[in-house]
C-alpha positions as CSV (number, residue, x, y, z in Angstrom):
1,M,95.5,30.4,-41.5
2,S,91.7,30.4,-42.2
3,S,90.4,33.3,-44.3
4,N,87.5,33.4,-41.9
5,S,89.7,33.9,-38.8
6,S,90.8,37.4,-39.5
7,P,87.6,39.3,-38.5
8,K,87.7,38.1,-35.0
9,D,91.5,38.0,-34.3
10,Q,91.3,40.6,-31.7
11,G,87.7,40.2,-30.3
12,T,85.9,42.6,-28.0
13,G,85.9,41.1,-24.4
14,T,83.4,41.9,-21.8
15,E,83.7,43.8,-18.5
16,F,82.7,42.3,-15.4
17,V,82.1,43.5,-12.0
18,V,84.3,40.9,-10.5
19,T,87.1,39.6,-12.8
20,D,89.8,37.2,-12.2
21,P,92.8,38.1,-14.3
22,G,94.3,34.5,-14.4
23,V,94.1,31.5,-16.6
24,V,92.3,28.7,-14.5
25,A,91.5,25.0,-15.5
26,V,88.7,23.2,-14.1
27,V,89.5,19.4,-14.4
28,G,87.8,16.0,-13.2
29,G,89.7,14.1,-10.7
30,Q,88.2,10.8,-11.2
31,Y,86.2,9.3,-14.0
32,G,84.0,12.2,-15.0
33,S,80.8,13.3,-13.7
34,E,82.2,14.7,-10.6
35,G,80.2,17.9,-10.8
36,K,82.4,20.1,-13.1
37,G,79.1,21.7,-14.3
38,L,78.2,22.7,-10.8
39,V,81.4,24.2,-10.1
40,V,81.5,26.2,-13.4
41,S,78.0,27.4,-12.8
42,K,78.9,28.7,-9.4
43,I,82.3,30.4,-10.5
44,H,81.6,31.4,-14.1
45,Q,80.9,35.1,-13.4
46,H,84.4,35.6,-12.4
47,Y,85.7,35.1,-16.0
48,E,85.4,37.1,-19.2
49,N,86.6,34.2,-21.6
50,H,85.4,30.6,-21.5
51,V,86.9,27.7,-23.4
52,R,85.5,24.3,-24.1
53,V,87.2,21.5,-26.0
54,G,86.7,17.8,-26.0
55,A,83.6,16.4,-27.7
56,A,80.0,15.8,-27.2
57,N,80.1,12.7,-25.2
58,A,81.0,14.9,-22.2
59,G,77.9,16.6,-20.7
60,H,78.1,19.2,-18.2
61,T,75.0,20.0,-15.9
62,G,74.5,23.2,-13.8
63,W,72.2,26.0,-13.0
64,I,72.8,29.3,-14.4
65,S,70.4,32.3,-13.6
66,G,67.9,29.7,-12.0
67,E,67.7,27.6,-15.0
68,K,69.2,24.1,-15.4
69,V,71.8,24.0,-18.3
70,V,73.1,20.6,-19.9
71,S,76.1,21.4,-22.4
72,Q,77.8,19.0,-24.4
73,Q,79.6,21.4,-26.8
74,L,79.6,24.9,-25.7
75,P,81.1,26.3,-22.4
76,M,78.3,26.6,-19.8
77,A,78.8,30.3,-19.8
78,A,77.1,30.5,-23.3
79,W,74.0,30.6,-21.3
80,S,75.0,33.3,-18.9
81,D,73.3,36.7,-18.6
82,H,77.0,38.2,-18.2
83,E,77.3,37.4,-21.7
84,P,81.1,36.5,-21.8
85,D,83.0,35.4,-24.9
86,C,82.9,31.6,-25.5
87,F,85.4,29.6,-27.4
88,I,85.8,26.0,-28.8
89,G,89.4,25.3,-29.0
90,P,91.4,23.7,-31.9
91,G,91.6,20.3,-30.3
92,A,87.8,19.8,-30.2
93,V,85.7,17.4,-32.1
94,I,82.4,18.8,-33.1
95,S,78.9,17.1,-33.5
96,M,77.1,19.5,-35.8
97,D,73.5,18.7,-34.6
98,I,74.4,19.1,-31.0
99,L,76.4,22.3,-31.6
100,E,73.5,23.9,-33.6
101,R,71.0,23.0,-31.1
102,E,73.0,24.5,-28.3
103,I,73.6,27.7,-30.2
104,A,70.0,28.0,-30.6
105,S,69.1,27.1,-27.0
106,S,71.7,29.4,-25.5
107,G,71.0,32.3,-28.0
108,I,74.7,33.1,-28.2
109,G,75.6,35.0,-31.4
110,S,78.7,35.3,-33.7
111,S,79.9,38.2,-31.8
112,R,80.6,36.1,-28.7
113,L,81.3,32.8,-30.1
114,Y,84.8,31.6,-31.6
115,I,85.3,28.3,-33.0
116,D,88.8,27.3,-34.0
117,Y,89.0,26.9,-37.7
118,R,91.2,23.8,-37.1
119,A,88.7,21.9,-34.9
120,H,87.4,18.9,-36.6
121,V,83.7,18.1,-37.5
122,I,82.4,14.5,-37.3
123,T,80.9,13.2,-40.5
124,Q,78.1,10.6,-41.1
125,D,80.6,8.2,-42.4
126,Q,82.8,8.2,-39.1
127,I,79.6,7.7,-37.2
128,E,78.7,4.7,-39.3
129,R,82.2,3.1,-39.0
130,E,82.3,3.4,-35.2
131,A,79.1,1.8,-34.9
132,Q,80.4,-1.3,-36.6
133,T,83.4,-1.6,-33.9
134,D,83.3,-3.6,-30.7
135,L,84.0,-0.4,-28.6
136,A,80.9,-0.5,-26.6
137,E,81.3,-4.2,-25.7
138,R,85.0,-4.0,-25.0
139,I,85.3,-0.8,-23.0
140,G,81.8,0.5,-22.5
141,S,82.3,3.2,-25.0
142,T,79.3,5.7,-24.5
143,S,80.3,7.5,-27.7
144,T,79.6,4.3,-29.7
145,I,76.4,3.6,-27.9
146,A,75.1,7.0,-28.6
147,R,76.3,6.8,-32.3
148,E,78.4,9.9,-32.0
149,G,81.4,8.8,-34.0
150,I,84.1,10.6,-31.8
151,G,86.5,7.9,-31.5
152,T,86.6,7.3,-35.1
153,A,86.8,10.9,-36.0
154,T,89.5,11.4,-33.6
155,S,91.3,8.3,-35.0
156,D,91.0,9.7,-38.6
157,R,92.4,13.2,-37.4
158,V,95.5,11.4,-35.9
159,M,95.9,9.5,-39.4
160,R,95.2,12.7,-41.5
161,S,92.7,10.6,-43.3
162,A,91.3,12.3,-46.5
163,G,87.7,12.4,-45.4
164,C,88.3,14.6,-42.3
165,L,86.5,17.8,-42.0
166,T,87.4,20.9,-40.2
167,V,85.5,23.9,-39.2
168,D,86.8,25.6,-42.4
169,D,85.0,23.0,-44.5
170,V,81.7,23.8,-43.1
171,P,79.9,26.7,-44.5
172,E,77.3,26.9,-41.6
173,L,80.3,27.5,-39.2
174,A,82.0,30.3,-41.2
175,K,80.7,33.1,-39.2
176,Y,82.2,31.5,-36.0
177,A,85.6,30.5,-37.4
178,A,88.5,32.1,-35.6
179,D,92.2,31.6,-34.7
180,V,91.5,30.6,-31.0
181,P,95.0,30.3,-29.8
182,Y,95.8,33.7,-31.1
183,I,92.9,35.6,-29.7
184,L,93.4,33.8,-26.3
185,S,96.9,34.9,-26.1
186,Q,95.6,38.5,-26.3
187,R,93.2,37.9,-23.2
188,E,93.3,37.7,-19.7
189,S,90.5,36.1,-17.2
190,I,90.1,32.8,-18.9
191,L,88.3,29.8,-17.5
192,L,89.2,26.4,-19.2
193,E,86.3,24.0,-18.8
194,G,87.7,20.6,-18.7
195,T,85.8,17.5,-19.8
196,Q,85.4,13.9,-18.4
197,G,88.1,13.0,-15.7
198,T,91.9,12.3,-15.0
199,G,91.2,8.5,-14.7
200,L,89.6,8.5,-18.2
201,S,92.5,10.2,-19.9
202,L,94.1,8.4,-22.9
203,T,97.6,9.0,-21.6
204,T,97.3,8.6,-17.8
205,G,94.2,6.6,-17.2
206,Q,93.5,3.1,-17.0
207,F,94.1,2.0,-20.4
208,P,92.1,0.7,-22.5
209,F,89.2,1.9,-20.3
210,T,89.7,5.5,-21.3
211,T,88.4,8.4,-23.6
212,S,90.2,9.0,-26.6
213,R,92.0,12.1,-25.5
214,N,94.2,13.6,-22.9
215,S,91.7,14.7,-20.4
216,T,94.2,16.2,-17.9
217,A,94.9,19.9,-17.2
218,A,98.0,19.5,-19.7
219,G,95.6,18.2,-22.3
220,L,93.1,20.9,-21.8
221,L,95.8,23.7,-22.4
222,A,97.2,21.8,-25.4
223,D,93.7,21.4,-27.0
224,S,92.9,25.1,-26.2
225,G,96.1,26.3,-27.6
226,V,96.9,28.2,-24.4
227,A,100.7,28.4,-23.4
228,P,101.2,26.2,-20.2
229,D,103.2,29.0,-18.3
230,R,99.9,31.2,-18.3
231,L,98.1,28.8,-16.1
232,T,97.8,30.4,-12.7
233,R,95.9,27.6,-10.8
234,T,94.1,24.3,-11.5
235,I,90.9,23.4,-9.8
236,G,90.2,19.7,-9.4
237,V,86.6,18.5,-8.9
238,F,86.1,15.2,-7.0
239,R,82.9,13.3,-5.9
240,T,82.4,11.5,-2.6
241,Y,81.7,8.3,-4.4
242,P,83.5,8.1,-7.8
243,I,81.3,6.7,-10.8
244,R,82.1,4.8,-14.0
245,V,79.6,4.3,-16.8
246,A,77.7,1.1,-17.1
247,G,79.0,-2.3,-18.4
248,N,82.5,-3.4,-19.0
249,S,84.1,0.2,-18.3
250,G,87.1,-0.8,-16.2
251,P,88.3,-1.1,-12.6
252,F,88.2,1.3,-9.9
253,F,91.4,2.1,-7.7
254,D,92.7,-0.6,-5.4
255,D,91.7,1.2,-2.2
256,S,88.3,1.6,-3.5
257,V,85.3,-0.8,-3.1
258,E,82.6,-1.0,-5.8
259,T,79.1,-0.5,-4.2
260,S,75.6,0.4,-5.4
261,F,73.2,3.3,-5.3
262,E,70.7,1.1,-3.5
263,A,73.2,0.5,-0.7
264,L,73.8,4.2,-0.4
265,G,70.0,4.9,-0.2
266,V,70.0,7.3,-3.2
267,D,68.6,7.2,-6.6
268,T,70.4,5.5,-9.3
269,E,72.4,7.8,-11.5
270,R,72.3,7.7,-15.2
271,T,74.8,9.2,-17.7
272,T,74.0,12.8,-18.9
273,V,74.1,11.7,-22.7
274,T,73.2,8.0,-22.9
275,K,71.0,7.7,-20.0
276,L,72.8,4.4,-18.9
277,P,72.9,3.5,-15.3
278,R,76.2,4.2,-13.7
279,R,78.6,2.1,-11.4
280,I,79.6,3.6,-8.1
281,A,82.3,3.1,-5.5
282,T,83.9,4.2,-2.3
283,W,86.4,7.2,-2.0
284,S,89.9,6.4,-3.1
285,N,92.7,8.3,-1.6
286,D,95.1,6.9,-4.0
287,Q,93.2,8.4,-6.9
288,M,93.0,11.8,-5.3
289,E,96.7,11.9,-4.9
290,S,97.3,10.6,-8.4
291,A,95.0,13.3,-9.8
292,I,96.6,16.1,-7.7
293,A,100.1,15.0,-8.9
294,I,99.2,14.7,-12.6
295,N,97.2,18.0,-12.8
296,G,99.1,20.2,-10.5
297,I,95.8,20.8,-8.8
298,T,95.9,23.8,-6.2
299,H,92.2,24.1,-5.4
300,A,89.4,21.6,-5.2
301,Y,85.7,21.0,-4.7
302,V,84.0,17.9,-3.3
303,T,80.6,17.2,-4.7
304,F,77.9,14.8,-3.7
305,L,78.6,15.5,0.1
306,D,74.8,14.8,0.5
307,Y,75.3,11.0,-0.4
308,M,77.5,10.9,2.7
309,I,75.5,13.1,5.0
310,P,71.9,13.1,3.6
311,E,70.8,15.9,5.9
312,L,72.9,18.3,4.1
313,F,71.1,18.0,0.8
314,G,70.4,21.4,-0.5
315,K,72.3,23.2,2.0
316,N,74.2,26.4,0.8
317,D,75.5,27.9,4.2
318,V,78.2,26.6,6.3
319,L,76.1,27.9,9.3
320,D,73.4,25.4,8.4
321,I,75.7,22.4,9.0
322,D,75.2,20.7,12.4
323,V,78.4,20.7,14.6
324,S,78.4,16.9,14.9
325,E,78.8,16.7,11.1
326,Y,81.9,18.8,11.1
327,D,84.3,15.8,11.6
328,K,83.3,14.3,8.1
329,L,84.1,17.8,6.4
330,D,87.4,18.1,8.3
331,L,88.4,14.6,7.1
332,F,88.2,15.7,3.6
333,I,89.7,19.0,4.1
334,G,92.6,17.3,5.8
335,R,93.0,14.9,2.9
336,F,93.6,17.9,0.5
337,T,95.6,20.2,2.8
338,K,98.1,17.4,3.2
339,F,99.1,17.8,-0.3
340,G,98.8,21.8,-0.2
341,V,95.6,21.9,-2.0
342,Q,93.1,24.3,-0.7
343,L,89.3,22.8,-0.5
344,M,87.0,25.7,-1.7
345,G,83.6,23.8,-1.0
346,F,81.2,20.9,-1.0
347,G,78.4,20.1,-3.3
348,T,75.2,19.4,-1.6
349,G,72.8,18.8,-4.4
350,P,72.3,19.7,-8.2
351,D,72.4,23.4,-7.4
352,S,73.7,23.7,-3.9
353,M,77.1,24.2,-2.5
354,V,78.7,24.9,0.8
355,K,81.7,27.3,0.4
356,T,84.6,26.5,2.9
357,M,86.6,29.3,1.7
358,D,85.7,32.7,-0.4
359,Y,86.4,32.6,-3.9
360,I,90.1,33.5,-5.0
């Protein structure tokens, strides 16, 4: 165990007005960019402890306290006025420049930020070696394009290579170093903020067009060091039109048809990190069913409803929805309730959401 972890073994916690005592995972049901950032920004105040794993190639965008937040490494709640405790789990791969920038931007201090001492830190050598690979051309790897070195750092970790760095090896991170799984085992009210999507998971996605980790609820628990039997529910986030990154990034599901942003009459989306144009396709029931089964999804949000019903852009109140549009909402609600999943709300814009049920 790291000598740096002992001062933070117990932590302090934070009292909230409304607190969910459970352990909840938020996961993407498609290929990422489903709007997990929007969902987290809408429910974050119900949790005292926020956990992020993954790597910096997954950017979350949301609005907290009226301000736009784009997070690649920290939990989005690091920017919250509620000042909850934030954690980066042992399975994370850290880009130092991005982490330092987000710590400065959020203003989070060492009393609220815990980074597991076993998390790995990407080296310049790993960045350079990945840049020499064909990952970008072969599978559309955004990490390679952005020169992040995430895949190579992960590979080196699996091979236990001599050049690997952990948080314990980086003096600048000493004040944050902690035994995150131990602290979380003493805590309740935990939100696990998943990255990317089920369709990109290394183990259950459409290989080889995947990311370098397991991006399902099970992978999120493992990378956070949280025992599986503590999970009280899993929130899946889906978008009306799933996307993939640009280039040779892999197929959509067979019951889905690739289309274009122009055909939908909306602006072309670009990836949060690399700013490359995305590919877009129609809804897949098969993908939804697969994601529910793989993750054990109990609750869900559907985002980008305004792509389907432009008049709903920016709406936040179900009473603002014309009765003629209810059929489309009921169609989605029915798709999920068929599998015992409760649909909690629809995203209608970057910072807008229509709730179909109160938070539980």
